[in-house]
LUMMARMI-202142 format. One line per field, with one value per residue (C-alpha): residue in three letters; x, y, z; residue number from 0. Coordinates in steps of 0.05 Angstrom, whole numbers, m for minus. Layout:
residues N
residu ALA, ...
x X, ...
y Y, ...
z Z, ...
num NUM, ...
//
This chain:
residues 43
residu MET, ASP, LYS, VAL, GLY, LYS, GLU, GLY, VAL, ILE, MET, GLY, VAL, LEU, ASP, PRO, THR, LYS, VAL, THR, ARG, THR, ALA, LEU, GLN, ASN, ALA, ALA, SER, VAL, ALA, GLY, LEU, MET, LEU, THR, THR, ASP, CYS, ILE, SER, THR, SER
x 224, 205, 224, 288, 283, 365, 356, 326, 255, 196, 177, 104, 107, 88, 126, 66, 100, 100, 32, 5, 53, 31, m46, m27, 7, m37, m105, m62, m58, m134, m154, m108, m135, m205, m195, m160, m224, m276, m326, m313, m355, m382, m411
y m40, m16, m51, m9, m20, m12, 60, 82, 80, 50, m17, m25, 55, 62, 115, 161, 172, 94, 79, 132, 108, 38, 58, 99, 37, m7, 41, 46, m26, m39, 16, m20, m92, m60, m27, m81, m128, m145, m150, m134, m172, m140, m172
z 537, 470, 401, 376, 292, 258, 240, 317, 298, 341, 307, 284, 269, 200, 149, 120, 54, 42, 65, 17, m43, m36, m32, m94, m126, m108, m136, m200, m213, m200, m243, m298, m297, m304, m361, m392, m371, m420, m357, m289, m235, m172, m110
num 0, 1, 2, 3, 4, 5, 6, 7, 8, 9, 10, 11, 12, 13, 14, 15, 16, 17, 18, 19, 20, 21, 22, 23, 24, 25, 26, 27, 28, 29, 30, 31, 32, 33, 34, 35, 36, 37, 38, 39, 40, 41, 42
//
């Protein structure tokens, strides 16, 4: 049996718009940190 969430969506399926929005937020956060940091260390 499939696990169905409260909205009738099969559990484990990600919403593509949420994934894109989260990726953009994370990228903006990293860019902001890089702009405010005096030096950047890369491995």
